[in-house]
N, C-alpha and C positions, 0 to 999 in steps of 0.2 A: 706673273706671280700674284699671290693674294696678299692683302693687307693685314695688319694686326697679327703677325705671326711670331711674336716675341717668345712665346712659351710652348708652341706646338709645331709639329711638322705640317706642311700644307695639306697632306692627305687626311689630316684629322681636323681641318678647319671646318667649323660649323657642326662639330660633333654634339649630339644631345647632351644636355647638362644633367640628365636624370641619374639618380643613384644606380638604377638598374643597368643603364648603359655603361657607366663607369666600371661597375663590377664585371660586366661582360668584356669590356676592353682589357681590363687588368688580367682577367682569366686567360684570354687568348694570348696576350703578350707573354704571360708567365709560362703557359704550356708550350709556346713556340720556343722560348728561350731554353726551357728544360730539354726539349727534343734536340736542339742544336748542340747543347752541352753533353747530353747523355750519349748521343751517337757520334760525337766528335766531328761535327761538320765544318768547323773552322780549322784550316790547315795550320797545325802548330809549327811545322817545319818552315813554312813560308813566313810566319810571324817571327820566328827566331832569327831568320836570315834578314829581317828588316823589310821584307816584301809585304804586300797587301793583296790577299786573294781577291779575285773578281768573279762575281756570280752573274749568270744569265738568268734572270727571273722571268719565267714564261707567263705571259698574260693573255688569257683567252677572252677576257671580258665577262666571265662568269663570276658568281659571288665568291667562289673559293679563291680564284686568282687575285681578285681585288683585295680580299682579306690578307692573303699572303703578302702582296706588295706593300700594303699599309703597315702591317706589323713588322716586316723586315726593315722598312725605312724608320719606323718608330725605334726599333732596337739600335739601328745604326746612328740615328740622330741623338740618342741618349748615350752613345759611346759604349754600348753593350755588344755591338756586332762589328768587329774591326775588318770589314770587307767593303769593297766597292760593288755597287749594284747597278746592273743594266737591265731595264725592263725590255722585253721583246714580245711582240705580237706577230704570229705567223698567220697572215691572211691566206686561207686555203681555197679561196675562190667560191665559197658557198653562195648560191644565188640570194640576193637580198642582203648580204652582209654589209652593215653600215661602216664602210671603210674609214670614215672620217671621225668616228666617235672616239676611239682610243687615242689616236694622235693628238686630237684637241684636248682630251682629258689630261694626258701626260704632259703636254706643253703647259697647260694651266697649273698643274701641280709642280712644275719644275723638276720632273723626274727624267733623268737620262734614259733614252730609249732608242730602240731600232724597230722599224716596221718592215717586215719582209713579205713579199707577195709570191706565193707558189701555188699554182692551181692543182692541188692534190685532189680536190673534189671530183673533177672530171675523171681522173685516173681511178679513184675508188669506185665511182658509179659504173665505170666501164668494165672494171675487172671483177667486181663482186657479183656472183650470180644472183638472179632474182630470188628473193626470199631469204637470203643470207644477210647477216649483220655486217655493217661497215667497220665496226670498231677496230678489229685487229689490224687490217691493212691501213686504215686511216692513222692509227697510232704509230705504226711502224714508219710510214712515210713522214709523218710530222716529226718524230724523234730524230730521224736521219737529218732533216734540215736544221733542227735545233742544235744538234751536235756540230754540224758544219758552221753554223753562225757562232757558236761558242768558241770554236777554234779561231775563226776569223777575228773575233773581238778580244782574244787573249784571255778568255775566261777559263777558270779551273773547274767549274761546276755548272751544271744545268739544274735549275731549281723549279720544282713543280708544286702545284697547289693541292695535291691529294691530301685528304684529311682522314681522321680516324674511321669514319664510316666507309670510305672507299677501301681502306685496308681490310675491314671486316668483311665487306661484300666480296672482295677478291679472294679472301680466305675461303669463304663458303662456296664460291664458284669453283675454286680448285678442288674443294672437298667433294662437292656434288657432281661436278662435270669433268674434272681433270684427273681425279684419282690420285691426288697428292696433297700433302700438307705444305702449303706455300701461300705467300701473299706479297703485297708490295713492300719491300724493305724501305726503311727511312733513309738508307744510305747504301749506294752500290757504285761499282766501277763499270763503265761501259765495256763492250766486248773488245774494243781496240785498246783499252787500258790507259787511255790518256785523259779521261774526264770522269769526274764524279757526277752522280745524280742524287740530289737531296730532296727530301719531302719534310720540310720543317713543321708543317701542320699535322704531323702524324698523330699527335695527342689531342687535337682539337676536334670537337664534335661538329658535324655538318650543320646541325641546327644553330650553333653559335655563329658559324660563317654566314648563314642566311640572315640571322638577326642583325649581325654587324653590318653587312653590306647594305641591307635595306635601310637600317637606321642612318647610315652615312649617305644614303641616296646616290650611291655610285651608279653610273650608266650601264646597267647589266645587259649583256647581249646574249640571247639564247643560242644554243647550238642547233642549227637547222639540218645537220647531217645525221649524227647518231641520235640526237634528240627527236628526230622525225620518225623513227622506227618504233613499232609496237612489238611487245612480246619479247623484249631483250632479256637474256638471262639475268643481267644485273638488275633490271627492274623487278623481276620475280624475286630475287634474293632480297632486295630492299623491302618488298612487301612482307616477306617472311620476318625480317628483322623488326619492321614496324609492328607487326602483330605480337611478337615476343615482348617488345618494349612496352606495348600498351598493356599486356597482361602482367608483366613483371618489370616495372620501371627500374632502370639501372642495368638491364641485361646487357646492353651494348658495352658498357664500361667493364663489366665483369668478363665478357668475352675478350675484350681488348687486353685486359690484364693477363688473361690466360696465354695470349700470344707472347707476352714478355716473361713467362714462367714455364717454359717447356722443360720436360723431363725425358731425355732420350731413353733412359733405362725403362721407362714405363710406356714406351711406344713399341713399334714392331720393325724398325728399320735397322738391320744389322750393320749398315754403313755408319750409323751414328753411335751405336753402342755394341761392344764386343760381347754378345750373348754367349758365343762358343767358348770364350775364355773364362766364363763364370764358373766358380767351383766353391764348394763348401769350405769354410775356413777351419783350419786346424792349426792353432798357434804353435803346437809342438813340432809340426811337420814343416810348415812354411808360413812365415809371417808376411810374405810379399804378395800373396794372392789378393786380387781386387775385392773391395768391400761388396757384400751382397746388398743390392738396393732395398731400402725399406719400402713396405707396401703402403705406407701412410700417404 
């Protein structure tokens, strides 16, 4: 453990004293807390029964997962997050992965953790045809192991470090390539129905995660699997968003706000809105007909 920790969590030991960093830290903590509360990530039933939920916090060694880990421990340490946290790194066997970095860091920070080795890298490289991207299979294999670990550790949720920009990029990828309006939800239940999946950084900008992790000098580990491929759809979408943001600052936040303000009656999916049931209102004939959506 570190010394002189009377008023801070170890993960924030040595934090810059600048006003700019303090504002950044406060903003990330506030946005994370807002997302946790807004999407109901703390199991109210467990709290009422006197239990304490346990979250498996997935740590890849990237800037986003370090930010997630630090902020969740900050909220927990301040009594604002009544859950137990278990950090978990899944070593997927990528060549050159520095296997000792995360265990040493977590031990130094006094963070409860589990390190799991599963060689999914060889499986992905073997199964994915040349020229195709690794992401889908890699993600599916990784998620399966994380769900298993969560069950073994008695966790109720798997917690990931996806941020606002990941959510926007996924939305555009589905729009451009998938033919659907969908993105990464901040909260969902797995297919088996026994675990939650949370994304507490849903409201946090990627640039803030980058600034925070760099300022804290966390030992960032690059991804040598998906990060080694060129021409990925996500990279192309990120470039589009970067261009829009450069020409119109604040565009990302406006787009994100749109995802929280959907109007099914102004889209084209009859499964979401009963278009066939729409009729003109005649108060003298039937007062129970549905309202006609306004065009504003």
